[in-house]
C-alpha positions as CSV (number, residue, x, y, z in Angstrom):
1,M,-25.9,5.8,-25.0
2,D,-28.7,3.4,-24.8
3,S,-28.2,-0.5,-23.7
4,K,-27.8,-1.5,-27.0
5,Q,-24.8,0.9,-27.7
6,F,-23.6,0.1,-24.4
7,R,-23.2,-3.8,-25.3
8,E,-21.1,-2.7,-28.5
9,A,-19.0,-0.6,-26.5
10,A,-18.2,-2.1,-23.9
11,K,-17.2,-5.4,-26.2
12,Q,-14.9,-2.8,-28.1
13,L,-13.4,-2.0,-24.7
14,V,-13.1,-5.3,-23.2
15,D,-11.1,-6.2,-26.4
16,Y,-8.8,-3.1,-26.4
17,I,-8.5,-4.2,-22.5
18,C,-7.0,-7.9,-23.2
19,D,-5.2,-6.5,-26.4
20,Y,-3.7,-3.4,-24.0
21,H,-2.1,-6.8,-21.3
22,D,-1.2,-8.8,-24.1
23,N,0.9,-6.7,-25.9
24,I,2.2,-4.5,-23.2
25,R,5.6,-5.4,-23.8
26,D,5.6,-3.5,-27.0
27,R,5.3,-0.2,-25.2
28,D,7.9,2.0,-23.8
29,V,7.2,1.7,-20.0
30,L,7.6,5.6,-19.7
31,P,6.2,8.0,-21.8
32,A,8.1,10.6,-23.8
33,V,5.8,13.7,-22.9
34,Q,6.6,17.2,-21.0
35,P,4.7,18.6,-18.3
36,Y,1.1,20.4,-20.1
37,F,1.3,18.0,-22.9
38,L,-2.4,17.7,-23.0
39,E,-3.2,21.2,-23.0
40,K,-2.2,21.5,-26.5
41,Q,-4.2,18.7,-27.9
42,M,-7.8,18.8,-25.7
43,P,-10.1,21.4,-26.6
44,G,-10.7,24.2,-24.0
45,S,-14.1,23.3,-23.1
46,A,-16.4,20.3,-23.1
47,P,-18.5,19.8,-26.5
48,E,-22.0,21.5,-27.0
49,N,-23.3,18.2,-28.0
50,G,-22.6,14.8,-27.2
51,E,-20.1,12.9,-29.6
52,P,-20.1,9.6,-31.1
53,W,-18.5,6.4,-29.2
54,T,-16.1,6.0,-32.0
55,S,-14.2,9.2,-31.2
56,V,-14.3,8.9,-27.8
57,F,-12.5,5.1,-28.3
58,N,-9.9,6.3,-31.0
59,D,-8.9,9.0,-29.0
60,I,-7.4,6.7,-26.2
61,E,-4.7,5.8,-28.3
62,K,-4.3,9.0,-29.8
63,L,-4.6,11.2,-26.2
64,I,-4.5,9.0,-23.4
65,M,-1.8,6.5,-24.2
66,P,0.9,8.8,-25.0
67,G,0.8,10.2,-21.5
68,M,0.8,6.7,-19.8
69,T,3.3,5.0,-17.3
70,H,2.7,1.6,-17.7
71,W,2.3,0.4,-14.2
72,H,1.5,-3.4,-15.6
73,S,4.4,-3.7,-18.0
74,P,6.6,-6.8,-17.1
75,R,9.6,-4.1,-17.0
76,F,8.3,-1.9,-14.3
77,H,10.4,-2.1,-11.4
78,A,9.2,1.0,-9.6
79,Y,7.7,1.6,-6.1
80,F,5.9,-1.7,-5.3
81,P,3.3,-3.4,-7.4
82,T,-0.6,-2.1,-8.2
83,A,-2.5,-5.1,-8.3
84,S,-4.7,-6.2,-11.3
85,S,-6.2,-9.0,-12.2
86,Y,-9.3,-9.8,-15.3
87,P,-11.3,-11.4,-12.1
88,A,-10.7,-7.5,-10.6
89,I,-11.6,-5.6,-13.2
90,L,-14.8,-7.4,-13.9
91,A,-15.7,-6.7,-10.1
92,D,-15.1,-3.0,-10.9
93,M,-17.5,-3.0,-13.8
94,L,-20.0,-4.7,-11.9
95,S,-19.5,-2.1,-8.8
96,G,-19.9,0.7,-11.3
97,A,-22.8,-0.7,-13.0
98,L,-24.7,-1.4,-9.4
99,G,-23.3,1.6,-8.2
100,C,-24.2,1.7,-4.3
101,V,-22.8,3.8,-2.1
102,G,-22.4,1.4,1.2
103,F,-22.0,4.1,4.3
104,S,-24.4,2.1,6.1
105,W,-26.0,-1.4,5.9
106,I,-29.2,0.0,5.3
107,S,-28.1,2.0,1.9
108,S,-27.2,-1.1,0.7
109,P,-27.0,-4.6,2.8
110,I,-24.9,-6.8,1.2
111,C,-22.3,-3.9,0.3
112,T,-21.6,-4.0,4.4
113,E,-21.9,-8.0,5.1
114,L,-19.9,-9.0,1.9
115,E,-16.8,-6.8,3.4
116,M,-17.4,-8.2,6.4
117,S,-17.2,-11.8,5.3
118,M,-14.2,-10.9,2.7
119,M,-12.4,-9.3,5.6
120,D,-12.7,-12.1,8.1
121,W,-11.6,-14.7,4.7
122,L,-8.5,-12.6,4.4
123,G,-7.9,-12.5,8.4
124,K,-8.1,-16.5,8.3
125,M,-5.5,-16.5,5.3
126,L,-3.4,-14.3,7.2
127,H,-4.2,-16.4,10.7
128,L,-4.8,-13.2,12.3
129,P,-5.8,-13.5,15.6
130,S,-9.3,-14.6,16.4
131,E,-9.8,-11.0,18.1
132,F,-9.6,-8.9,14.7
133,L,-12.4,-11.0,12.8
134,F,-15.8,-10.2,12.8
135,S,-16.8,-13.8,13.5
136,S,-15.5,-13.9,16.8
137,H,-18.3,-11.8,17.4
138,G,-16.3,-9.6,19.8
139,K,-15.3,-6.0,19.2
140,G,-12.9,-6.5,16.5
141,G,-12.9,-6.8,13.1
142,G,-11.7,-5.4,9.3
143,V,-12.7,-2.3,7.0
144,I,-11.4,-1.9,3.4
145,Q,-10.0,1.6,3.3
146,E,-8.5,3.7,0.2
147,A,-4.9,3.2,1.3
148,A,-2.4,2.2,3.7
149,S,-1.8,5.9,4.4
150,E,-5.7,6.8,5.4
151,S,-5.3,3.7,7.8
152,T,-2.5,4.8,9.4
153,L,-4.2,8.1,10.1
154,I,-7.4,6.9,11.0
155,C,-5.9,4.6,13.6
156,M,-3.6,7.9,14.9
157,L,-6.8,9.7,15.2
158,A,-8.8,6.9,17.2
159,A,-5.6,6.5,19.7
160,R,-5.5,10.4,20.2
161,S,-9.6,10.3,21.1
162,R,-8.9,7.4,23.2
163,A,-5.7,9.3,24.6
164,I,-7.4,12.7,25.3
165,T,-10.4,11.0,27.0
166,K,-8.1,8.8,29.4
167,Y,-6.0,11.8,30.3
168,S,-9.1,14.2,30.8
169,S,-11.0,11.7,33.1
170,S,-7.8,11.1,35.3
171,S,-6.5,14.9,35.5
172,S,-7.5,18.0,37.5
173,P,-9.4,20.3,35.5
174,K,-6.8,22.8,34.7
175,N,-5.1,20.6,32.2
176,K,-8.0,19.7,29.9
177,S,-6.8,19.5,26.7
178,P,-3.2,16.9,26.2
179,L,-3.4,18.1,22.7
180,N,0.0,19.5,22.8
181,K,1.9,16.8,24.8
182,L,0.7,13.8,22.8
183,V,3.6,12.0,20.7
184,A,3.8,9.0,18.5
185,Y,6.6,7.3,17.3
186,C,8.1,5.2,14.2
187,S,11.3,4.1,12.8
188,T,13.5,6.6,10.7
189,Q,12.7,3.8,8.0
190,A,8.8,4.3,8.5
191,H,7.0,5.6,5.5
192,S,6.3,9.5,5.0
193,S,2.6,8.9,5.4
194,V,3.5,8.4,9.0
195,E,4.7,11.7,9.4
196,K,1.3,13.0,7.6
197,A,-0.6,11.5,9.8
198,A,0.9,13.1,12.7
199,L,0.7,16.6,10.9
200,L,-3.0,15.9,10.5
201,S,-3.3,14.4,13.9
202,A,-1.6,17.7,15.5
203,V,0.3,15.4,17.5
204,K,4.3,15.3,18.1
205,I,6.4,12.6,16.2
206,R,9.5,10.9,17.2
207,S,11.8,9.0,14.6
208,L,13.5,6.8,16.2
209,D,16.9,4.8,14.3
210,P,16.6,1.4,13.9
211,D,19.5,-1.6,14.5
212,T,22.0,-2.1,11.6
213,N,19.3,-4.8,10.1
214,L,16.9,-1.8,9.7
215,S,14.6,-3.3,12.3
216,L,13.2,-0.9,14.8
217,R,13.9,-2.4,18.2
218,G,11.9,-2.8,21.6
219,E,14.8,-1.0,23.6
220,T,14.8,1.9,21.5
221,L,11.4,2.6,21.9
222,E,11.3,2.0,25.6
223,R,14.3,4.5,25.8
224,A,12.3,7.3,24.1
225,I,9.0,6.8,25.8
226,K,11.1,7.1,29.6
227,D,12.6,10.2,28.2
228,D,9.4,11.8,26.9
229,R,7.7,10.7,30.1
230,E,10.3,12.8,32.3
231,K,9.6,15.4,29.7
232,G,5.9,15.5,30.8
233,L,4.9,14.3,27.2
234,I,2.2,11.8,26.7
235,P,3.0,8.8,24.6
236,F,0.2,7.4,22.9
237,F,1.1,5.7,19.5
238,V,3.2,3.4,18.0
239,A,3.7,3.1,14.1
240,A,5.7,-0.3,13.3
241,S,6.6,-1.5,9.7
242,L,6.6,-4.8,8.3
243,G,8.4,-4.3,4.7
244,T,9.3,-0.8,4.7
245,T,9.0,1.2,1.5
246,N,13.2,1.8,1.5
247,S,14.7,-1.8,1.7
248,C,11.7,-4.3,3.0
249,A,12.8,-4.3,6.8
250,F,10.8,-5.4,9.5
251,D,10.3,-4.2,12.9
252,N,10.5,-6.5,15.8
253,I,6.8,-6.2,16.4
254,I,7.2,-8.7,19.1
255,E,9.4,-6.5,21.7
256,I,7.7,-3.1,20.4
257,G,4.1,-4.9,21.2
258,Q,5.3,-5.9,24.7
259,I,6.4,-2.4,25.1
260,C,3.4,-1.0,24.0
261,Q,1.3,-3.2,26.1
262,K,3.2,-2.7,29.2
263,E,2.9,1.1,28.3
264,D,-0.9,1.0,27.2
265,I,0.1,2.4,24.0
266,W,-1.8,1.7,20.7
267,L,0.4,-0.2,17.9
268,H,-0.5,-0.2,14.9
269,I,1.1,-2.0,11.9
270,D,1.8,-1.3,8.4
271,A,2.7,-4.1,6.2
272,A,1.4,-2.5,3.1
273,Y,3.3,-4.3,0.6
274,A,4.6,-7.3,2.8
275,G,1.3,-8.2,4.2
276,S,0.1,-10.1,1.2
277,A,3.0,-12.3,1.2
278,F,1.9,-13.6,5.0
279,I,-0.7,-15.6,3.3
280,C,2.4,-18.0,2.4
281,P,2.9,-20.1,5.9
282,E,7.0,-19.8,4.8
283,Y,6.6,-15.8,5.5
284,R,4.0,-15.8,8.1
285,H,6.7,-15.8,10.9
286,Y,7.3,-12.0,10.1
287,L,3.8,-11.5,11.7
288,N,4.7,-12.7,14.8
289,G,3.4,-10.4,17.5
290,V,0.3,-9.4,16.0
291,D,-1.5,-10.4,18.4
292,K,0.1,-7.5,20.8
293,A,-1.3,-4.9,18.2
294,D,-4.4,-2.5,18.1
295,S,-4.5,-2.7,14.9
296,F,-2.8,-4.2,11.5
297,N,-3.1,-2.8,7.8
298,M,-1.9,-4.3,4.5
299,N,-2.7,-3.8,0.7
300,P,-4.4,-6.2,-1.7
301,H,-3.9,-3.7,-4.0
302,K,-0.5,-3.7,-3.9
303,W,0.3,-7.4,-4.5
304,L,-2.7,-9.4,-4.2
305,L,-4.2,-9.1,-7.4
306,V,-7.1,-6.8,-6.4
307,N,-7.3,-3.7,-8.5
308,S,-7.0,-0.3,-6.4
309,D,-8.1,0.9,-4.3
310,C,-8.2,-2.0,-1.3
311,S,-6.7,-1.4,2.0
312,A,-7.4,-3.9,4.3
313,L,-7.5,-2.5,8.0
314,W,-8.2,-4.5,10.9
315,V,-8.8,-3.4,14.8
316,K,-9.1,-5.0,17.3
317,N,-11.9,-2.5,18.8
318,L,-13.7,-1.0,16.1
319,N,-15.6,1.2,18.9
320,L,-12.6,3.4,19.5
321,I,-12.7,4.3,15.7
322,S,-16.4,4.9,15.5
323,D,-16.3,6.8,19.1
324,A,-14.0,8.9,17.6
325,F,-15.6,9.2,14.0
326,N,-19.5,9.3,15.0
327,V,-21.4,12.0,13.4
328,D,-24.9,10.8,13.5
329,P,-27.4,13.2,11.7
330,V,-31.2,12.2,11.4
331,Y,-30.9,11.7,7.7
332,L,-28.7,8.5,7.8
333,K,-30.8,7.3,10.8
334,Y,-32.8,3.7,10.4
335,D,-34.9,1.2,12.4
336,K,-32.1,-1.1,12.6
337,Q,-29.2,0.9,13.4
338,G,-27.1,-0.5,16.2
339,Q,-27.4,-4.3,15.4
340,I,-24.8,-4.0,12.6
341,H,-21.6,-2.2,11.6
342,D,-22.2,1.4,9.8
343,F,-19.0,1.6,8.1
344,R,-19.4,5.5,7.7
345,H,-18.3,5.5,11.4
346,L,-14.9,3.5,10.8
347,Q,-13.4,5.9,7.6
348,I,-12.9,9.8,6.8
349,A,-15.3,10.0,4.2
350,L,-19.4,9.3,4.0
351,G,-19.5,7.6,0.9
352,R,-17.5,4.1,0.1
353,R,-17.8,2.1,-3.2
354,F,-18.4,-1.5,-3.4
355,R,-15.0,-2.9,-2.9
356,S,-15.3,-6.3,-1.4
357,L,-16.7,-7.4,-4.9
358,K,-13.2,-7.4,-6.1
359,M,-12.2,-9.7,-3.3
360,W,-14.8,-11.7,-3.8
361,F,-14.4,-12.5,-7.3
362,V,-10.1,-12.6,-6.8
363,F,-10.4,-15.2,-3.8
364,R,-12.8,-17.3,-5.4
365,L,-11.8,-17.7,-9.0
366,Y,-7.6,-17.7,-7.9
367,G,-8.3,-19.4,-4.5
368,L,-5.6,-19.3,-2.0
369,N,-3.2,-21.8,-3.8
370,G,-3.3,-19.6,-7.1
371,L,-2.3,-16.6,-4.8
372,Q,0.2,-18.0,-2.9
373,Q,1.6,-19.4,-6.3
374,F,1.5,-15.7,-7.4
375,I,3.4,-14.2,-4.3
376,R,6.1,-17.2,-5.0
377,K,6.9,-16.8,-8.6
378,H,7.6,-13.0,-7.8
379,I,10.0,-13.9,-4.9
380,R,11.6,-16.6,-7.2
381,L,12.3,-13.6,-9.7
382,A,13.5,-11.1,-7.4
383,S,15.9,-13.9,-6.2
384,E,16.6,-14.6,-9.9
385,F,17.7,-11.1,-10.3
386,K,19.7,-10.7,-7.2
387,M,22.1,-13.8,-8.5
388,M,22.3,-11.8,-11.9
389,L,23.5,-8.8,-9.6
390,Q,26.2,-11.0,-8.2
391,T,28.0,-11.8,-11.2
392,D,28.8,-8.3,-12.4
393,P,31.3,-6.7,-9.8
394,R,30.1,-3.3,-11.0
395,F,27.4,-3.8,-8.6
396,Q,26.7,-4.1,-4.8
397,I,23.7,-5.2,-3.1
398,E,22.9,-3.1,-0.4
399,Q,19.9,-5.1,2.0
400,P,19.4,-8.6,2.2
401,V,16.6,-9.8,-0.2
402,V,13.7,-11.2,1.4
403,L,10.5,-10.9,-0.7
404,G,10.1,-9.2,-4.4
405,L,12.6,-5.9,-3.8
406,V,16.0,-6.0,-4.4
407,T,18.2,-2.6,-3.5
408,F,21.8,-2.4,-4.7
409,R,24.0,0.3,-6.6
410,L,26.9,0.8,-8.6
411,K,30.3,1.2,-6.3
412,G,30.9,4.2,-6.2
413,S,29.5,7.6,-5.2
414,D,25.7,8.9,-4.8
415,E,26.4,11.5,-7.7
416,L,27.5,8.5,-10.0
417,N,24.2,6.3,-9.2
418,K,22.0,9.4,-9.6
419,K,23.0,9.8,-12.8
420,Y,22.5,5.8,-13.8
421,A,19.2,5.8,-12.3
422,K,18.5,8.7,-14.7
423,A,19.9,7.6,-17.2
424,I,18.2,4.2,-16.9
425,N,15.0,5.7,-16.7
426,D,15.4,8.4,-19.7
427,R,15.8,5.2,-21.7
428,R,12.4,4.4,-20.9
429,K,12.5,0.6,-21.3
430,I,12.4,-0.2,-17.8
431,H,11.5,1.9,-14.8
432,I,13.4,1.7,-11.5
433,S,12.6,4.2,-8.5
434,P,15.5,5.3,-5.6
435,C,15.4,5.6,-2.0
436,S,18.1,6.5,0.7
437,I,19.3,4.0,2.9
438,N,22.1,4.7,5.7
439,G,22.3,8.1,4.0
440,R,23.4,6.3,0.7
441,Y,21.3,7.0,-2.6
442,T,20.2,3.3,-3.5
443,L,18.3,2.2,-6.5
444,R,15.2,-0.1,-6.0
445,F,14.1,-3.2,-8.2
446,V,10.6,-4.7,-7.8
447,V,9.1,-7.4,-9.3
448,C,5.6,-5.7,-9.9
449,S,3.5,-6.9,-12.7
450,R,1.5,-10.1,-12.8
451,H,2.9,-10.5,-16.6
452,T,6.5,-10.7,-15.4
453,E,8.3,-13.8,-16.5
454,L,12.2,-14.6,-16.5
455,E,12.9,-13.2,-19.7
456,D,11.5,-9.9,-18.7
457,I,14.4,-9.9,-15.7
458,K,16.8,-10.8,-18.1
459,F,15.8,-8.0,-20.4
460,S,15.3,-5.6,-17.4
461,W,19.2,-7.2,-16.4
462,N,20.6,-6.5,-19.9
463,E,19.4,-2.8,-19.7
464,F,21.0,-2.1,-16.7
465,K,24.4,-3.9,-18.1
466,T,24.0,-1.7,-21.2
467,V,23.5,1.8,-19.5
468,A,26.6,0.7,-17.0
469,D,28.6,0.6,-19.8
470,Q,28.2,4.0,-20.9
471,F,30.0,4.9,-17.3
472,P,33.5,5.4,-16.2
473,M,33.3,3.4,-13.3
474,E,35.1,5.0,-9.7
475,N,37.4,3.5,-7.1
476,G,39.1,1.4,-10.0
477,F,36.3,-0.6,-11.0
478,A,36.7,-1.0,-14.9
479,N,33.6,-1.5,-17.4
480,H,32.9,-4.7,-18.4
């Protein structure tokens, strides 16, 4: 494909992308395929000779779309949003064309320096303490990771390295490695990636019970730390959640932060979904206490119109990560090394894409006001859905609705709700995902797509009611 052919193909593909988004409501959210559906339609090996672009383009609709779950459908209400916007798509095109691998400053200076600027821009939108910003010219700053899960792992590994160094320097030579004594903490409501990070870090983890509002409290953490110290264990890391996956609950980071500071324990805050809402002044109070944290993470690629992957991690002392991760072979050295951060020391992989372009395009083309309006619209739509639920006595709302997530269930048994959720998804008109809250099978409804309007919420509500009509209600609740 030469530049002339590329221009023609790119224009055709851009038109296809626009048509796809403009007409996405015409597609069922979930595909009607079975495992290995593609194997029966694909050749067993790559072609010997190159095919024309028209063949590839025609197969998008024939082979790709039948297996697509349409995450950007306004009737997709599962998991959490995955952000998408035309400015971010444009940035991805340019990033792909430039093709730089920004592992160090010299490998592409703009890749490093634009990322530093964008992380400071976003940090200031969130009103993060200055210690988290590059512009404070201290030890802190922000770095884009692939996912919140990776951010948690990176911070846990850095905290582990710090704890081992501290322990080794203060203990007798016979106790050189405290690895089997290290213990991390989180709420039972925390994302499963915290448990996975502990598994990969080879440390113990304790999941602590939250209060009745599903918020982990300082006194619960303090008791656990005291118990573990008495057993000879070494508490070293706490993962607090702001906006849990199950119900969008918020741990009490003011209380937890005070305990962590007193006990000299690394506090990491995971606000993967909810963090985007903190750019709105009316929701910023959920972040009060972040000044006591060592690291803070949120995902612009969830709810801030920046395409995946773009997970924003800020750390007060980046040296603690680079000291834990630094491997410096001769072939990566250069004469200005040490004058500015090399992001390869702040992540697990060596290579990295030019992700900050997406932030730059989106922030400039939407502006802070545009991003705030987008977040507020989703929250209003979730509130509309909550009010619809309240009009039907067959349903009950499980947890308070704060942002764009509504948790609810049919009045009745877990088995009833499992069958109901399956029936909803089997129809493929809308898509929801379940969770467990206080041991009860619960349905989650999230406003996800930037295309979602009130008419889409009404469509989804009618789907919920239509399917509920097919189920005999338990405990004396009759069908409408």
